[in-house]
PAZAPA-4460 file (N, C-alpha, C; in steps of 0.05 Angstrom, whole numbers, plus 32768, in hexadecimal, padded with zeros to 4 digits):
% residues 94
    n_x    n_y    n_z   ca_x   ca_y   ca_z    c_x    c_y    c_z   seq   type   mol
   8011   7FE9   8000   8000   8000   8000   8012   8018   8000     1      M     A
   8007   802E   7FF6   8014   8048   7FF6   8001   805E   7FF8     2      F     A
   800B   8077   7FFE   7FFA   808E   8002   7FFD   80A0   7FE9     3      V     A
   7FE7   80AD   7FE3   7FE7   80C0   7FCC   7FD2   80D5   7FD0     4      A     A
   7FD4   80EB   7FC1   7FC0   8100   7FC1   7FB2   8100   7FA7     5      K     A
   7F97   8103   7FA8   7F87   8104   7F8F   7F8B   811F   7F83     6      V     A
   7F94   8120   7F6A   7F9A   813A   7F5D   7F88   813E   7F45     7      I     A
   7F77   812C   7F3E   7F65   8130   7F28   7F54   8118   7F22     8      G     A
   7F43   811B   7F0E   7F33   8103   7F06   7F36   80FE   7EE8     9      N     A
   7F2C   80E9   7EDF   7F30   80E1   7EC3   7F14   80D8   7EB9    10      M     A
   7F0C   80E2   7EA2   7EF3   80DA   7E96   7EFA   80CD   7E7B    11      I     A
   7EF0   80B5   7E78   7EF5   80A5   7E5F   7EDC   809E   7E52    12      C     A
   7EDB   80A3   7E37   7EC3   809B   7E28   7EC3   807D   7E22    13      T     A
   7EDA   8071   7E21   7EDD   8054   7E1C   7EEF   8048   7E32    14      H     A
   7EE6   8033   7E3F   7EF4   8026   7E54   7EF4   8008   7E50    15      K     A
   7F07   7FFB   7E5C   7F06   7FDE   7E5E   7EEC   7FD6   7E6C    16      D     A
   7EE0   7FC0   7E64   7EC6   7FB8   7E70   7EC8   7FB6   7E8E    17      E     A
   7EDF   7FAD   7E99   7EE2   7FA9   7EB6   7EE2   7FC4   7EC5    18      S     A
   7EE6   7FDA   7EB7   7EE7   7FF4   7EC4   7ECD   8005   7EC2    19      L     A
   7EBA   7FFA   7EB3   7EA0   8009   7EB0   7E93   800D   7ECB    20      K     A
   7E8B   8026   7ED0   7E7D   802D   7EE9   7E91   8034   7F00    21      G     A
   7EAB   8033   7EFA   7EBE   803A   7F0E   7ECA   8055   7F09    22      L     A
   7ECF   8064   7F1F   7EDB   8080   7F1D   7EF9   807C   7F1B    23      K     A
   7F06   808B   7F08   7F22   808B   7F05   7F2D   80A6   7F0E    24      L     A
   7F41   80A5   7F20   7F4E   80BD   7F2B   7F6B   80BE   7F26    25      L     A
   7F76   80D6   7F23   7F93   80D9   7F20   7F9E   80DF   7F3D    26      I     A
   7FB2   80D0   7F45   7FBE   80D2   7F5F   7FDB   80D7   7F5D    27      V     A
   7FE5   80E7   7F70   8002   80EC   7F72   800D   80DF   7F8B    28      Q     A
   801D   80CA   7F88   8029   80BD   7FA0   8039   80D2   7FB0    29      P     A
   8039   80CF   7FCA   8048   80E1   7FDC   8059   80D1   7FF0    30      V     A
   806D   80DE   7FFB   807F   80D1   800F   8074   80D6   802B    31      D     A
   8083   80CF   8040   807A   80D1   805B   8074   80EE   8063    32      D     A
   8081   8101   8055   807D   811E   805B   8068   812A   8048    33      Q     A
   8059   8119   803A   8045   8121   8027   804F   8132   8010    34      L     A
   8069   812D   8008   8074   813A   7FF2   8071   8127   7FD9    35      Q     A
   806E   8132   7FC1   806B   8123   7FA9   8082   810E   7FA6    36      D     A
   807B   80F6   7F9E   808E   80E1   7F9B   8087   80D1   7F82    37      K     A
   8098   80D4   7F6D   8092   80C5   7F55   807E   80D3   7F43    38      G     A
   8074   80C3   7F30   8062   80CE   7F1C   8045   80C9   7F24    39      K     A
   8033   80DB   7F1B   8017   80D6   7F21   800D   80BD   7F11    40      P     A
   7FF8   80B0   7F1B   7FEC   809A   7F0D   7FCF   8099   7F10    41      L     A
   7FC2   8089   7F00   7FA5   8086   7F00   7F9D   806F   7F13    42      V     A
   7F8A   8074   7F24   7F81   805F   7F37   7F62   805E   7F35    43      A     A
   7F58   8045   7F39   7F3B   8042   7F3B   7F33   8049   7F58    44      I     A
   7F1B   8055   7F5B   7F12   805C   7F75   7F00   8046   7F7F    45      D     A
   7F0B   8032   7F8D   7EFA   801B   7F95   7EE6   8021   7FAB    46      T     A
   7EEA   8038   7FB9   7ED6   803F   7FCE   7EC1   8053   7FC3    47      I     A
   7EC6   805F   7FAC   7EB2   8070   7FA0   7EAE   808B   7FAD    48      G     A
   7EBF   8093   7FBE   7EBB   80AC   7FCD   7ED3   80BF   7FCC    49      Q     A
   7EE8   80B7   7FBF   7F00   80C8   7FBE   7EFD   80DF   7FAA    50      S     A
   7F09   80F5   7FB1   7F08   810C   7F9F   7F22   811C   7FA0    51      G     A
   7F23   8130   7F8F   7F3B   8140   7F8C   7F42   814D   7FA7    52      E     A
   7F5C   814B   7FAE   7F66   8156   7FC7   7F67   8142   7FDE    53      G     A
   7F59   812B   7FDB   7F5A   8117   7FF0   7F75   8108   7FF2    54      D     A
   7F7E   8102   800A   7F94   80F2   8010   7F89   80D5   8012    55      L     A
   7F94   80C3   8002   7F89   80A8   8001   7FA0   8093   8004    56      V     A
   7F98   807B   800A   7FAB   8065   8008   7FA3   8051   7FF3    57      Y     A
   7FB6   8046   7FE5   7FB2   8036   7FCD   7FC0   801B   7FCF    58      L     A
   7FB8   800A   7FBE   7FC7   7FF0   7FB9   7FCC   7FEF   7F9B    59      A     A
   7FE1   7FE0   7F95   7FE8   7FDC   7F79   7FE2   7FBF   7F70    60      K     A
   7FE3   7FBB   7F56   7FE0   7FA0   7F4B   7FC6   7F93   7F51    61      S     A
   7FC5   7F7A   7F54   7FAC   7F6B   7F58   7F9C   7F74   7F71    62      R     A
   7FAA   7F7C   7F86   7F9D   7F85   7F9E   7F8D   7F9F   7F9A    63      E     A
   7F93   7FAE   7F84   7F85   7FC7   7F7F   7F68   7FC4   7F7C    64      S     A
   7F5F   7FAD   7F72   7F43   7FA9   7F6C   7F34   7F96   7F7F    65      S     A
   7F42   7F8C   7F93   7F35   7F7A   7FA5   7F1B   7F83   7FB2    66      L     A
   7F18   7F9C   7FBA   7EFF   7FA5   7FC5   7EE7   7FA4   7FB2    67      P     A
   7EEC   7FA2   7F98   7ED6   7FA2   7F85   7EC9   7F87   7F81    68      L     A
   7ED5   7F71   7F8D   7ECB   7F56   7F8B   7EC6   7F4D   7F6D    69      N     A
   7ED9   7F55   7F5B   7ED9   7F4D   7F40   7EF1   7F3B   7F3B    70      K     A
   7EEF   7F29   7F28   7F06   7F17   7F23   7F1D   7F26   7F17    71      D     A
   7F19   7F36   7F02   7F2E   7F45   7EF5   7F26   7F61   7EEF    72      L     A
   7F36   7F74   7EF7   7F32   7F90   7EF1   7F4B   7F9B   7EE5    73      V     A
   7F49   7FAA   7ECE   7F61   7FB4   7EC1   7F6A   7FCD   7ED1    74      A     A
   7F7A   7FC8   7EE6   7F83   7FDE   7EF7   7F9F   7FD9   7F02    75      S     A
   7FAE   7FEF   7F05   7FC8   7FED   7F11   7FC8   7FF7   7F2D    76      D     A
   7FB5   8008   7F34   7FB3   8013   7F4F   7F96   8018   7F56    77      A     A
   7F8F   8014   7F70   7F74   8019   7F7A   7F74   8026   7F95    78      G     A
   7F62   803A   7F97   7F5F   8048   7FB0   7F4F   8036   7FC3    79      I     A
   7F5A   8032   7FDB   7F4D   8020   7FEE   7F41   8030   8006    80      L     A
   7F4A   8048   8009   7F3F   8058   801F   7F48   8076   801F    81      G     A
   7F39   8086   802D   7F40   80A2   8030   7F4D   80A7   804B    82      I     A
   7F63   80B5   804C   7F71   80B9   8065   7F66   80D2   8073    83      I     A
   7F5C   80CF   808A   7F52   80E7   809A   7F68   80F4   80AA    84      D     A
   7F7A   80E4   80B5   7F90   80EE   80C6   7FA9   80E0   80BF    85      Y     A
   7FBF   80EF   80BD   7FD8   80E4   80B6   7FEE   80F0   80C7    86      Y     A
   7FFD   80DF   80D5   8013   80E8   80E7   8029   80D5   80E6    87      N     A
   8041   80E0   80E1   805A   80CF   80DF   806E   80DA   80F4    88      V     A
   8077   80C9   8106   808C   80D0   8119   80A6   80C3   8110    89      K     A
   80BB   80D3   810F   80D6   80C9   8108   80E0   80BA   8121    90      R     A
   80F3   80A7   811D   80FE   8098   8133   810D   80AA   8147    91      M     A
   811A   80C0   813D   8129   80D1   814F   8115   80E2   8160    92      E     A
   80FB   80E3   8159   80E8   80F2   8169   80DC   80E1   8180    93      E     A
   80E0   80C7   817E   80D4   80B5   8192   80E4   80B3   81AB    94      I     A
***
């Protein structure tokens, strides 16, 4: 799993059959300090409630579509939840 910020949405007129009815969002992975890390990617919103500006946690590969209860979904990343509170303590702070 990893953390990302939703930075946009994607509207497609033609989708793979397994993606019909699913919301696609553009997410920017972030590090522990919530700074951009890597390139943005497209993720399916498996919970159906994520939106621009939300901090979310995701899974990649096969695990990205597990909440959908479908055999196969053409997806590389899936949003599994919205983060309400995020706190990281460094070892030297403990």
